N, CA, C and O atoms as CSV, one atom per row, in Angstrom:
chain,resi,resn,atom,element,x,y,z
A,1,ARG,N,N,53.246,113.637,89.156
A,1,ARG,CA,C,54.291,112.615,89.132
A,1,ARG,C,C,53.636,111.238,89.177
A,1,ARG,O,O,52.842,110.948,90.072
A,2,ASP,N,N,53.966,110.410,88.225
A,2,ASP,CA,C,53.357,109.085,88.115
A,2,ASP,C,C,54.047,108.101,89.043
A,2,ASP,O,O,55.188,107.706,88.805
A,3,ARG,N,N,53.344,107.703,90.113
A,3,ARG,CA,C,53.947,106.803,91.093
A,3,ARG,C,C,54.000,105.358,90.611
A,3,ARG,O,O,54.671,104.535,91.234
A,4,SER,N,N,53.321,105.030,89.533
A,4,SER,CA,C,53.328,103.652,89.048
A,4,SER,C,C,54.543,103.353,88.166
A,4,SER,O,O,54.814,102.192,87.861
A,5,ALA,N,N,55.273,104.392,87.757
A,5,ALA,CA,C,56.453,104.178,86.914
A,5,ALA,C,C,57.524,103.440,87.730
A,5,ALA,O,O,57.728,103.747,88.905
A,6,PRO,N,N,58.200,102.481,87.118
A,6,PRO,CA,C,59.242,101.756,87.862
A,6,PRO,C,C,60.393,102.701,88.221
A,6,PRO,O,O,60.734,103.607,87.461
A,7,ALA,N,N,60.968,102.472,89.372
A,7,ALA,CA,C,62.111,103.282,89.790
A,7,ALA,C,C,63.280,102.985,88.868
A,7,ALA,O,O,63.541,101.829,88.535
A,8,GLN,N,N,63.971,104.014,88.466
A,8,GLN,CA,C,65.127,103.837,87.591
A,8,GLN,C,C,66.366,103.551,88.444
A,8,GLN,O,O,66.601,104.235,89.441
A,9,PRO,N,N,67.157,102.550,88.062
A,9,PRO,CA,C,68.385,102.313,88.818
A,9,PRO,C,C,69.351,103.468,88.602
A,9,PRO,O,O,69.267,104.163,87.590
A,10,PRO,N,N,70.269,103.683,89.543
A,10,PRO,CA,C,71.254,104.749,89.350
A,10,PRO,C,C,72.076,104.498,88.093
A,10,PRO,O,O,72.299,103.351,87.706
A,11,ALA,N,N,72.516,105.557,87.471
A,11,ALA,CA,C,73.265,105.442,86.214
A,11,ALA,C,C,74.529,104.606,86.391
A,11,ALA,O,O,74.975,103.938,85.458
A,12,ALA,N,N,75.097,104.647,87.580
A,12,ALA,CA,C,76.355,103.947,87.815
A,12,ALA,C,C,76.143,102.484,88.199
A,12,ALA,O,O,77.090,101.794,88.576
A,13,ALA,N,N,74.911,102.016,88.104
A,13,ALA,CA,C,74.621,100.639,88.512
A,13,ALA,C,C,75.453,99.653,87.695
A,13,ALA,O,O,75.722,99.866,86.513
A,14,CYS,N,N,75.848,98.579,88.354
A,14,CYS,CA,C,76.612,97.543,87.674
A,14,CYS,C,C,75.695,96.349,87.417
A,14,CYS,O,O,74.570,96.290,87.913
A,15,ASP,N,N,76.195,95.418,86.642
A,15,ASP,CA,C,75.409,94.278,86.200
A,15,ASP,C,C,75.617,93.087,87.141
A,15,ASP,O,O,76.711,92.527,87.219
A,16,SER,N,N,74.550,92.710,87.854
A,16,SER,CA,C,74.631,91.559,88.746
A,16,SER,C,C,73.229,91.062,89.054
A,16,SER,O,O,72.267,91.829,89.033
A,17,LYS,N,N,73.123,89.763,89.343
A,17,LYS,CA,C,71.838,89.244,89.820
A,17,LYS,C,C,71.721,89.411,91.323
A,17,LYS,O,O,70.694,89.072,91.912
A,18,TYR,N,N,72.774,89.936,91.948
A,18,TYR,CA,C,72.763,90.141,93.399
A,18,TYR,C,C,72.650,91.626,93.723
A,18,TYR,O,O,72.888,92.477,92.866
A,19,THR,N,N,72.284,91.930,94.966
A,19,THR,CA,C,72.176,93.317,95.395
A,19,THR,C,C,73.179,93.577,96.509
A,19,THR,O,O,73.632,92.653,97.186
A,20,ARG,N,N,73.514,94.838,96.685
A,20,ARG,CA,C,74.478,95.231,97.717
A,20,ARG,C,C,74.046,94.749,99.098
A,20,ARG,O,O,74.870,94.296,99.893
A,21,ASP,N,N,72.743,94.850,99.376
A,21,ASP,CA,C,72.244,94.501,100.706
A,21,ASP,C,C,72.522,93.047,101.088
A,21,ASP,O,O,72.610,92.718,102.271
A,22,GLN,N,N,72.660,92.181,100.085
A,22,GLN,CA,C,72.902,90.765,100.373
A,22,GLN,C,C,74.280,90.526,101.005
A,22,GLN,O,O,74.522,89.463,101.578
A,23,PHE,N,N,75.176,91.505,100.903
A,23,PHE,CA,C,76.531,91.346,101.426
A,23,PHE,C,C,76.683,91.897,102.841
A,23,PHE,O,O,77.696,91.655,103.497
A,24,ILE,N,N,75.678,92.636,103.314
A,24,ILE,CA,C,75.757,93.247,104.640
A,24,ILE,C,C,75.643,92.166,105.711
A,24,ILE,O,O,74.767,91.304,105.654
A,25,GLY,N,N,76.542,92.231,106.685
A,25,GLY,CA,C,76.482,91.267,107.782
A,25,GLY,C,C,77.870,90.919,108.286
A,25,GLY,O,O,78.872,91.481,107.844
A,26,THR,N,N,77.907,89.985,109.215
A,26,THR,CA,C,79.179,89.480,109.732
A,26,THR,C,C,79.390,88.085,109.173
A,26,THR,O,O,78.543,87.204,109.325
A,27,TRP,N,N,80.527,87.897,108.528
A,27,TRP,CA,C,80.833,86.673,107.792
A,27,TRP,C,C,82.079,86.011,108.365
A,27,TRP,O,O,82.985,86.679,108.862
A,28,LEU,N,N,82.104,84.689,108.285
A,28,LEU,CA,C,83.248,83.907,108.759
A,28,LEU,C,C,83.848,83.154,107.577
A,28,LEU,O,O,83.129,82.545,106.783
A,29,ASP,N,N,85.194,83.204,107.469
A,29,ASP,CA,C,85.849,82.309,106.512
A,29,ASP,C,C,86.707,81.344,107.324
A,29,ASP,O,O,86.491,81.196,108.527
A,30,ASP,N,N,87.659,80.696,106.700
A,30,ASP,CA,C,88.439,79.675,107.393
A,30,ASP,C,C,89.088,80.196,108.666
A,30,ASP,O,O,89.118,79.507,109.686
A,31,SER,N,N,89.608,81.421,108.599
A,31,SER,CA,C,90.445,81.876,109.705
A,31,SER,C,C,90.079,83.243,110.258
A,31,SER,O,O,90.720,83.717,111.196
A,32,SER,N,N,89.071,83.882,109.701
A,32,SER,CA,C,88.814,85.254,110.122
A,32,SER,C,C,87.331,85.600,110.097
A,32,SER,O,O,86.492,84.862,109.581
A,33,THR,N,N,87.058,86.750,110.676
A,33,THR,CA,C,85.703,87.303,110.694
A,33,THR,C,C,85.749,88.652,110.001
A,33,THR,O,O,86.662,89.447,110.229
A,34,ILE,N,N,84.763,88.907,109.155
A,34,ILE,CA,C,84.682,90.206,108.498
A,34,ILE,C,C,83.254,90.718,108.596
A,34,ILE,O,O,82.298,89.988,108.334
A,35,THR,N,N,83.123,91.980,108.977
A,35,THR,CA,C,81.809,92.600,109.078
A,35,THR,C,C,81.690,93.674,108.009
A,35,THR,O,O,82.505,94.594,107.942
A,36,LEU,N,N,80.661,93.545,107.171
A,36,LEU,CA,C,80.355,94.536,106.150
A,36,LEU,C,C,79.115,95.291,106.618
A,36,LEU,O,O,78.022,94.727,106.671
A,37,ALA,N,N,79.286,96.566,106.957
A,37,ALA,CA,C,78.190,97.365,107.500
A,37,ALA,C,C,77.437,98.070,106.380
A,37,ALA,O,O,77.978,98.308,105.300
A,38,ALA,N,N,76.176,98.401,106.658
A,38,ALA,CA,C,75.321,99.049,105.665
A,38,ALA,C,C,75.873,100.394,105.209
A,38,ALA,O,O,75.607,100.829,104.089
A,39,ASP,N,N,76.647,101.060,106.081
A,39,ASP,CA,C,77.179,102.380,105.726
A,39,ASP,C,C,78.442,102.309,104.867
A,39,ASP,O,O,79.021,103.344,104.536
A,40,GLY,N,N,78.876,101.094,104.500
A,40,GLY,CA,C,80.050,100.951,103.649
A,40,GLY,C,C,81.346,100.755,104.412
A,40,GLY,O,O,82.411,100.621,103.809
A,41,SER,N,N,81.261,100.737,105.742
A,41,SER,CA,C,82.467,100.466,106.523
A,41,SER,C,C,82.633,98.955,106.676
A,41,SER,O,O,81.670,98.196,106.565
A,42,LEU,N,N,83.867,98.537,106.933
A,42,LEU,CA,C,84.092,97.119,107.200
A,42,LEU,C,C,85.056,96.987,108.360
A,42,LEU,O,O,85.826,97.895,108.674
A,43,LEU,N,N,84.987,95.822,108.983
A,43,LEU,CA,C,85.908,95.482,110.055
A,43,LEU,C,C,86.402,94.073,109.757
A,43,LEU,O,O,85.622,93.121,109.758
A,44,ALA,N,N,87.708,93.943,109.501
A,44,ALA,CA,C,88.290,92.643,109.189
A,44,ALA,C,C,89.376,92.355,110.210
A,44,ALA,O,O,90.392,93.048,110.254
A,45,GLN,N,N,89.162,91.336,111.028
A,45,GLN,CA,C,90.134,90.997,112.077
A,45,GLN,C,C,90.452,92.223,112.934
A,45,GLN,O,O,91.586,92.410,113.375
A,46,GLY,N,N,89.446,93.040,113.159
A,46,GLY,CA,C,89.613,94.208,114.006
A,46,GLY,C,C,90.172,95.431,113.295
A,46,GLY,O,O,90.268,96.500,113.897
A,47,ALA,N,N,90.542,95.294,112.029
A,47,ALA,CA,C,91.096,96.421,111.277
A,47,ALA,C,C,90.000,97.075,110.438
A,47,ALA,O,O,89.272,96.382,109.727
A,48,PRO,N,N,89.876,98.401,110.515
A,48,PRO,CA,C,88.816,99.076,109.777
A,48,PRO,C,C,89.151,99.268,108.304
A,48,PRO,O,O,90.318,99.290,107.913
A,49,GLY,N,N,88.126,99.402,107.514
A,49,GLY,CA,C,88.275,99.680,106.088
A,49,GLY,C,C,86.929,100.078,105.524
A,49,GLY,O,O,86.019,100.454,106.263
A,50,HIS,N,N,86.809,99.994,104.207
A,50,HIS,CA,C,85.553,100.304,103.529
A,50,HIS,C,C,85.302,99.251,102.460
A,50,HIS,O,O,86.222,98.570,102.007
A,51,TRP,N,N,84.033,99.130,102.064
A,51,TRP,CA,C,83.697,98.167,101.015
A,51,TRP,C,C,82.691,98.787,100.056
A,51,TRP,O,O,81.943,99.699,100.408
A,52,GLU,N,N,82.695,98.268,98.843
A,52,GLU,CA,C,81.733,98.690,97.827
A,52,GLU,C,C,81.303,97.469,97.032
A,52,GLU,O,O,82.073,96.528,96.842
A,53,PHE,N,N,80.062,97.500,96.574
A,53,PHE,CA,C,79.582,96.547,95.572
A,53,PHE,C,C,79.438,97.394,94.327
A,53,PHE,O,O,78.467,98.137,94.184
A,54,THR,N,N,80.408,97.286,93.419
A,54,THR,CA,C,80.516,98.247,92.337
A,54,THR,C,C,80.993,97.565,91.068
A,54,THR,O,O,81.311,96.376,91.072
A,55,SER,N,N,81.039,98.321,89.984
A,55,SER,CA,C,81.484,97.727,88.726
A,55,SER,C,C,82.990,97.470,88.752
A,55,SER,O,O,83.766,98.225,89.338
A,56,TRP,N,N,83.366,96.387,88.102
A,56,TRP,CA,C,84.754,95.930,88.068
A,56,TRP,C,C,85.681,97.048,87.599
A,56,TRP,O,O,86.792,97.197,88.109
A,57,ASP,N,N,85.216,97.836,86.620
A,57,ASP,CA,C,86.045,98.907,86.063
A,57,ASP,C,C,86.416,99.970,87.088
A,57,ASP,O,O,87.378,100.709,86.878
A,58,LYS,N,N,85.678,100.066,88.194
A,58,LYS,CA,C,85.979,101.084,89.202
A,58,LYS,C,C,87.035,100.612,90.205
A,58,LYS,O,O,87.468,101.389,91.056
A,59,THR,N,N,87.451,99.348,90.113
A,59,THR,CA,C,88.419,98.792,91.059
A,59,THR,C,C,89.821,98.820,90.438
A,59,THR,O,O,89.964,99.025,89.232
A,60,PRO,N,N,90.851,98.613,91.261
A,60,PRO,CA,C,92.214,98.569,90.719
A,60,PRO,C,C,92.504,97.291,89.924
A,60,PRO,O,O,93.503,97.226,89.207
A,61,GLN,N,N,91.642,96.278,90.044
A,61,GLN,CA,C,91.858,95.008,89.348
A,61,GLN,C,C,91.319,95.104,87.920
A,61,GLN,O,O,90.193,95.550,87.700
A,62,GLU,N,N,92.124,94.687,86.965
A,62,GLU,CA,C,91.681,94.726,85.577
A,62,GLU,C,C,90.629,93.653,85.322
A,62,GLU,O,O,90.802,92.487,85.679
A,63,ALA,N,N,89.542,94.076,84.698
A,63,ALA,CA,C,88.454,93.141,84.390
A,63,ALA,C,C,88.762,92.387,83.100
A,63,ALA,O,O,89.405,92.929,82.201
A,64,PRO,N,N,88.301,91.128,83.006
A,64,PRO,CA,C,88.419,90.414,81.732
A,64,PRO,C,C,87.634,91.168,80.658
A,64,PRO,O,O,86.709,91.917,80.971
A,65,SER,N,N,87.994,90.975,79.431
A,65,SER,CA,C,87.344,91.657,78.314
A,65,SER,C,C,85.830,91.497,78.384
A,65,SER,O,O,85.320,90.384,78.506
A,66,GLY,N,N,85.121,92.613,78.305
A,66,GLY,CA,C,83.663,92.592,78.298
A,66,GLY,C,C,83.019,92.451,79.663
A,66,GLY,O,O,81.793,92.411,79.767
A,67,GLN,N,N,83.834,92.375,80.724
A,67,GLN,CA,C,83.280,92.146,82.065
A,67,GLN,C,C,83.325,93.401,82.948
A,67,GLN,O,O,82.977,93.335,84.127
A,68,GLY,N,N,83.743,94.521,82.399
A,68,GLY,CA,C,83.964,95.724,83.193
A,68,GLY,C,C,82.755,96.264,83.920
A,68,GLY,O,O,82.890,96.938,84.941
A,69,ASN,N,N,81.538,95.966,83.388
A,69,ASN,CA,C,80.327,96.473,84.036
A,69,ASN,C,C,79.745,95.472,85.035
A,69,ASN,O,O,78.706,95.737,85.640
A,70,LYS,N,N,80.399,94.334,85.211
A,70,LYS,CA,C,79.920,93.340,86.185
A,70,LYS,C,C,80.188,93.832,87.603
A,70,LYS,O,O,81.204,94.478,87.862
A,71,CYS,N,N,79.281,93.525,88.512
A,71,CYS,CA,C,79.453,93.923,89.907
A,71,CYS,C,C,80.451,93.016,90.611
A,71,CYS,O,O,80.446,91.799,90.428
A,72,VAL,N,N,81.305,93.630,91.419
A,72,VAL,CA,C,82.236,92.876,92.262
A,72,VAL,C,C,82.201,93.460,93.663
A,72,VAL,O,O,81.819,94.612,93.866
A,73,LEU,N,N,82.603,92.648,94.615
A,73,LEU,CA,C,82.750,93.102,95.994
A,73,LEU,C,C,84.186,93.582,96.151
A,73,LEU,O,O,85.131,92.809,95.995
A,74,TRP,N,N,84.341,94.876,96.464
A,74,TRP,CA,C,85.663,95.486,96.591
A,74,TRP,C,C,85.886,95.852,98.044
A,74,TRP,O,O,85.211,96.727,98.587
A,75,LEU,N,N,86.846,95.172,98.675
A,75,LEU,CA,C,87.202,95.449,100.068
A,75,LEU,C,C,88.457,96.308,100.087
A,75,LEU,O,O,89.499,95.933,99.551
A,76,LYS,N,N,88.329,97.460,100.714
A,76,LYS,CA,C,89.461,98.386,100.803
A,76,LYS,C,C,89.995,98.332,102.225
A,76,LYS,O,O,89.492,99.007,103.124
A,77,GLU,N,N,91.026,97.516,102.410
A,77,GLU,CA,C,91.674,97.355,103.710
A,77,GLU,C,C,93.111,97.817,103.542
A,77,GLU,O,O,94.000,97.003,103.293
A,78,PRO,N,N,93.347,99.124,103.677
A,78,PRO,CA,C,94.691,99.647,103.402
A,78,PRO,C,C,95.770,98.815,104.096
A,78,PRO,O,O,95.649,98.483,105.275
A,79,PRO,N,N,96.840,98.477,103.342
A,79,PRO,CA,C,97.133,98.882,101.960
A,79,PRO,C,C,96.534,97.942,100.915
A,79,PRO,O,O,96.880,98.044,99.738
A,80,LEU,N,N,95.664,97.048,101.305
A,80,LEU,CA,C,95.131,96.046,100.376
A,80,LEU,C,C,93.870,96.521,99.671
A,80,LEU,O,O,93.046,97.232,100.247
A,81,ASP,N,N,93.737,96.114,98.416
A,81,ASP,CA,C,92.485,96.234,97.665
A,81,ASP,C,C,92.130,94.818,97.252
A,81,ASP,O,O,92.787,94.238,96.387
A,82,LEU,N,N,91.097,94.258,97.864
A,82,LEU,CA,C,90.689,92.882,97.581
A,82,LEU,C,C,89.411,92.919,96.767
A,82,LEU,O,O,88.441,93.572,97.151
A,83,VAL,N,N,89.409,92.222,95.650
A,83,VAL,CA,C,88.257,92.229,94.755
A,83,VAL,C,C,87.764,90.796,94.591
A,83,VAL,O,O,88.535,89.885,94.288
A,84,TYR,N,N,86.454,90.617,94.800
A,84,TYR,CA,C,85.824,89.298,94.699
A,84,TYR,C,C,84.665,89.352,93.729
A,84,TYR,O,O,83.860,90.282,93.769
A,85,PHE,N,N,84.575,88.357,92.854
A,85,PHE,CA,C,83.454,88.243,91.937
A,85,PHE,C,C,82.452,87.255,92.532
A,85,PHE,O,O,82.793,86.093,92.752
A,86,PRO,N,N,81.210,87.705,92.797
A,86,PRO,CA,C,80.238,86.801,93.435
A,86,PRO,C,C,79.802,85.673,92.502
A,86,PRO,O,O,79.414,85.911,91.358
A,87,LEU,N,N,79.871,84.438,93.013
A,87,LEU,CA,C,79.444,83.259,92.261
A,87,LEU,C,C,78.073,82.792,92.729
A,87,LEU,O,O,77.205,82.462,91.921
A,88,ASN,N,N,77.891,82.770,94.048
A,88,ASN,CA,C,76.606,82.351,94.617
A,88,ASN,C,C,76.422,83.059,95.950
A,88,ASN,O,O,77.282,82.986,96.827
A,89,VAL,N,N,75.302,83.737,96.094
A,89,VAL,CA,C,75.022,84.507,97.301
A,89,VAL,C,C,73.682,84.041,97.863
A,89,VAL,O,O,72.661,84.094,97.178
A,90,THR,N,N,73.693,83.587,99.112
A,90,THR,CA,C,72.462,83.177,99.792
A,90,THR,C,C,72.425,83.907,101.132
A,90,THR,O,O,73.416,84.530,101.514
A,91,PRO,N,N,71.309,83.847,101.850
A,91,PRO,CA,C,71.283,84.492,103.160
A,91,PRO,C,C,72.322,83.909,104.129
A,91,PRO,O,O,72.723,84.583,105.078
A,92,ALA,N,N,72.761,82.666,103.898
A,92,ALA,CA,C,73.673,82.009,104.836
A,92,ALA,C,C,75.121,81.979,104.380
A,92,ALA,O,O,76.009,81.746,105.200
A,93,SER,N,N,75.394,82.210,103.084
A,93,SER,CA,C,76.778,82.104,102.615
A,93,SER,C,C,77.042,82.947,101.377
A,93,SER,O,O,76.136,83.272,100.610
A,94,LEU,N,N,78.315,83.288,101.210
A,94,LEU,CA,C,78.804,83.976,100.020
A,94,LEU,C,C,79.878,83.094,99.401
A,94,LEU,O,O,80.841,82.716,100.068
A,95,SER,N,N,79.713,82.770,98.137
A,95,SER,CA,C,80.742,82.050,97.404
A,95,SER,C,C,81.248,83.005,96.327
A,95,SER,O,O,80.478,83.490,95.499
A,96,MET,N,N,82.571,83.269,96.350
A,96,MET,CA,C,83.123,84.287,95.473
A,96,MET,C,C,84.459,83.850,94.911
A,96,MET,O,O,85.187,83.071,95.527
A,97,SER,N,N,84.770,84.363,93.733
A,97,SER,CA,C,86.080,84.131,93.135
A,97,SER,C,C,86.987,85.287,93.543
A,97,SER,O,O,86.631,86.455,93.387
A,98,TYR,N,N,88.161,84.947,94.067
A,98,TYR,CA,C,89.133,85.945,94.505
A,98,TYR,C,C,89.885,86.426,93.275
A,98,TYR,O,O,90.747,85.719,92.753
A,99,VAL,N,N,89.559,87.628,92.810
A,99,VAL,CA,C,90.126,88.157,91.584
A,99,VAL,C,C,91.632,88.352,91.755
A,99,VAL,O,O,92.097,88.892,92.760
A,100,GLY,N,N,92.370,87.905,90.760
A,100,GLY,CA,C,93.821,88.010,90.806
A,100,GLY,C,C,94.466,86.691,91.193
A,100,GLY,O,O,95.606,86.410,90.822
A,101,ARG,N,N,93.724,85.886,91.944
A,101,ARG,CA,C,94.235,84.560,92.305
A,101,ARG,C,C,93.405,83.456,91.660
A,101,ARG,O,O,93.920,82.385,91.336
A,102,GLY,N,N,92.119,83.730,91.477
A,102,GLY,CA,C,91.264,82.784,90.789
A,102,GLY,C,C,90.678,81.693,91.660
A,102,GLY,O,O,89.873,80.886,91.193
A,103,ASN,N,N,91.082,81.661,92.943
A,103,ASN,CA,C,90.521,80.622,93.796
A,103,ASN,C,C,89.151,81.053,94.322
A,103,ASN,O,O,88.862,82.244,94.437
A,104,THR,N,N,88.327,80.074,94.635
A,104,THR,CA,C,86.987,80.337,95.153
A,104,THR,C,C,87.030,80.323,96.675
A,104,THR,O,O,87.593,79.415,97.287
A,105,ILE,N,N,86.430,81.336,97.269
A,105,ILE,CA,C,86.330,81.388,98.724
A,105,ILE,C,C,84.857,81.375,99.108
A,105,ILE,O,O,83.999,81.843,98.360
A,106,THR,N,N,84.585,80.836,100.278
A,106,THR,CA,C,83.214,80.824,100.782
A,106,THR,C,C,83.198,81.409,102.180
A,106,THR,O,O,83.969,81.000,103.048
A,107,TRP,N,N,82.321,82.359,102.385
A,107,TRP,CA,C,82.097,82.944,103.706
A,107,TRP,C,C,80.749,82.482,104.214
A,107,TRP,O,O,79.796,82.372,103.443
A,108,THR,N,N,80.663,82.216,105.483
A,108,THR,CA,C,79.407,81.779,106.120
A,108,THR,C,C,78.905,82.893,107.029
A,108,THR,O,O,79.675,83.505,107.769
A,109,LYS,N,N,77.607,83.146,106.960
A,109,LYS,CA,C,77.015,84.197,107.802
A,109,LYS,C,C,77.088,83.785,109.251
A,109,LYS,O,O,76.701,82.671,109.605
A,110,GLN,N,N,77.584,84.678,110.095
A,110,GLN,CA,C,77.679,84.382,111.528
A,110,GLN,C,C,76.285,84.132,112.086
A,110,GLN,O,O,75.353,84.900,111.844
A,111,GLY,N,N,76.161,83.040,112.838
A,111,GLY,CA,C,74.876,82.720,113.449
A,111,GLY,C,C,73.966,81.894,112.557
A,111,GLY,O,O,72.826,81.612,112.928
A,112,SER,N,N,74.459,81.498,111.370
A,112,SER,CA,C,73.595,80.756,110.444
A,112,SER,C,C,73.793,79.248,110.516
A,112,SER,O,O,73.077,78.494,109.858
A,113,ASP,N,N,74.767,78.805,111.318
A,113,ASP,CA,C,75.035,77.357,111.322
A,113,ASP,C,C,74.122,76.610,112.281
A,113,ASP,O,O,74.219,75.388,112.400
């Protein structure tokens, strides 16, 4: 087995310059705190749910033409399905477009201020 060969991404990989790991952490927005755990669980205002960094086509939100393979942050907080398109991701903040509404939201990493 040739160890120098580059690792192949999973077939289901989506198209993004960001990685799933960049979203893990506890984030603050204007009025709430949300924790995205490495195991895919989330806690939003004390309510449990799950999250995925996955292709737009796998979410309930319809993707714009040609954008179905783009990665989005999908928060599953029953009964809500919240889908965000990442615009800018840094260790200290997430700037994302709220799919379906079109407004930009920014989350700040807890402890980064």
